[in-house]
N, C-alpha and C positions, 0 to 999 in steps of 0.2 A: 676405813683403814685396812680393809682386807686386800687392797690392791698392792699395798707396799709390803715387802717382805724383808726380813733381815737376811743378808747374805751370809753364807758360811764362810769361815776363814779358810785360807789356802791350806792344802794338805802338805805336809813335810815330805819332800823327796830326797832322802838321804842317799848320797853317792859316796862310796868309799874312796879314799884318797889313794891308798896303797892297795890296788886290787890288780892281780895278775890274770888276765884272761887266758893267756898261753898255758899257765899252769893248770887251770881248771879244764881247758880243752884237752890237754894231754892226759889228765886223769880220767876223763869220760872215754878217751880212745883206749886207754889202758884197761878200763873196766869192760868195755865192749869186747875187747880182744880176749880177756879172760873168760868171759861168758861164752864166746864162740868156741874156745878150746875146752870148755867144760870144767874149768877150775872153779867157777862160781855157779850157783844154781841160776836157772832161767828167771828173767824179770817177769813178775806177774803184770797183767794188764792193769793199768791205771788210767782212767779217763782224764786225770790231771795232767798226764804227759802231753796230750794232744791238744788241750784247751788253749786257745789264743794263737795257734800256729798260723791260721790263715791271715789274722790281723797283723801278725809280725811280718808277713811277706809283702804287704802292700803299704806304700808310704801314705796313701790317702786315709786308709783306715787306722793306721798307727797314729797320724796326726790327730784324727778325730777322737781316738781313745785317750791320747794325752790331754786334749782340751776338755774332756769330760762328756763328750757326746753331744746330741743335738740340744740346741738352746731354745727350746720353746717353752715359755712360762705360762702360767695359768691365765693372766690377763690377756696375753696375745692370743691364747687358744679361745677365750670368750669372745674377743672381738672378731676373730675369723669365723667362728661359729654364727655370730650375729649377721655378719655380712652374707654368709652362705644361706642363712634362712631368708634374708631380704631378696637375694637372688632367686631363690626357689620360688618365693611368692610372686615376684615380678614376672618370671617365666611362665608361671601357672596362670597369671591374669588376675589374681585375687587382690593384688596391691592397689591397682588403679581402677 
């Protein structure tokens, strides 16, 4: 029974119905302008600000991230490993 696994339920992706992107974008522009004029203190370095920026820029990686990444399961990995060992033994001449 180790080959069969219980799949996890889908995660909830909650999207707001009443969300104003323009308002948020204007708030960011306003905050950046205030920082440049010296009205607000300089923003400290935070690695969370740059995390995931490369993935957002490419459609392939964005789609892969939305799907949950690569889909290789344990049984598939075991079968592939078995065939690779057989191929190695065949090429080394020890199989026949």
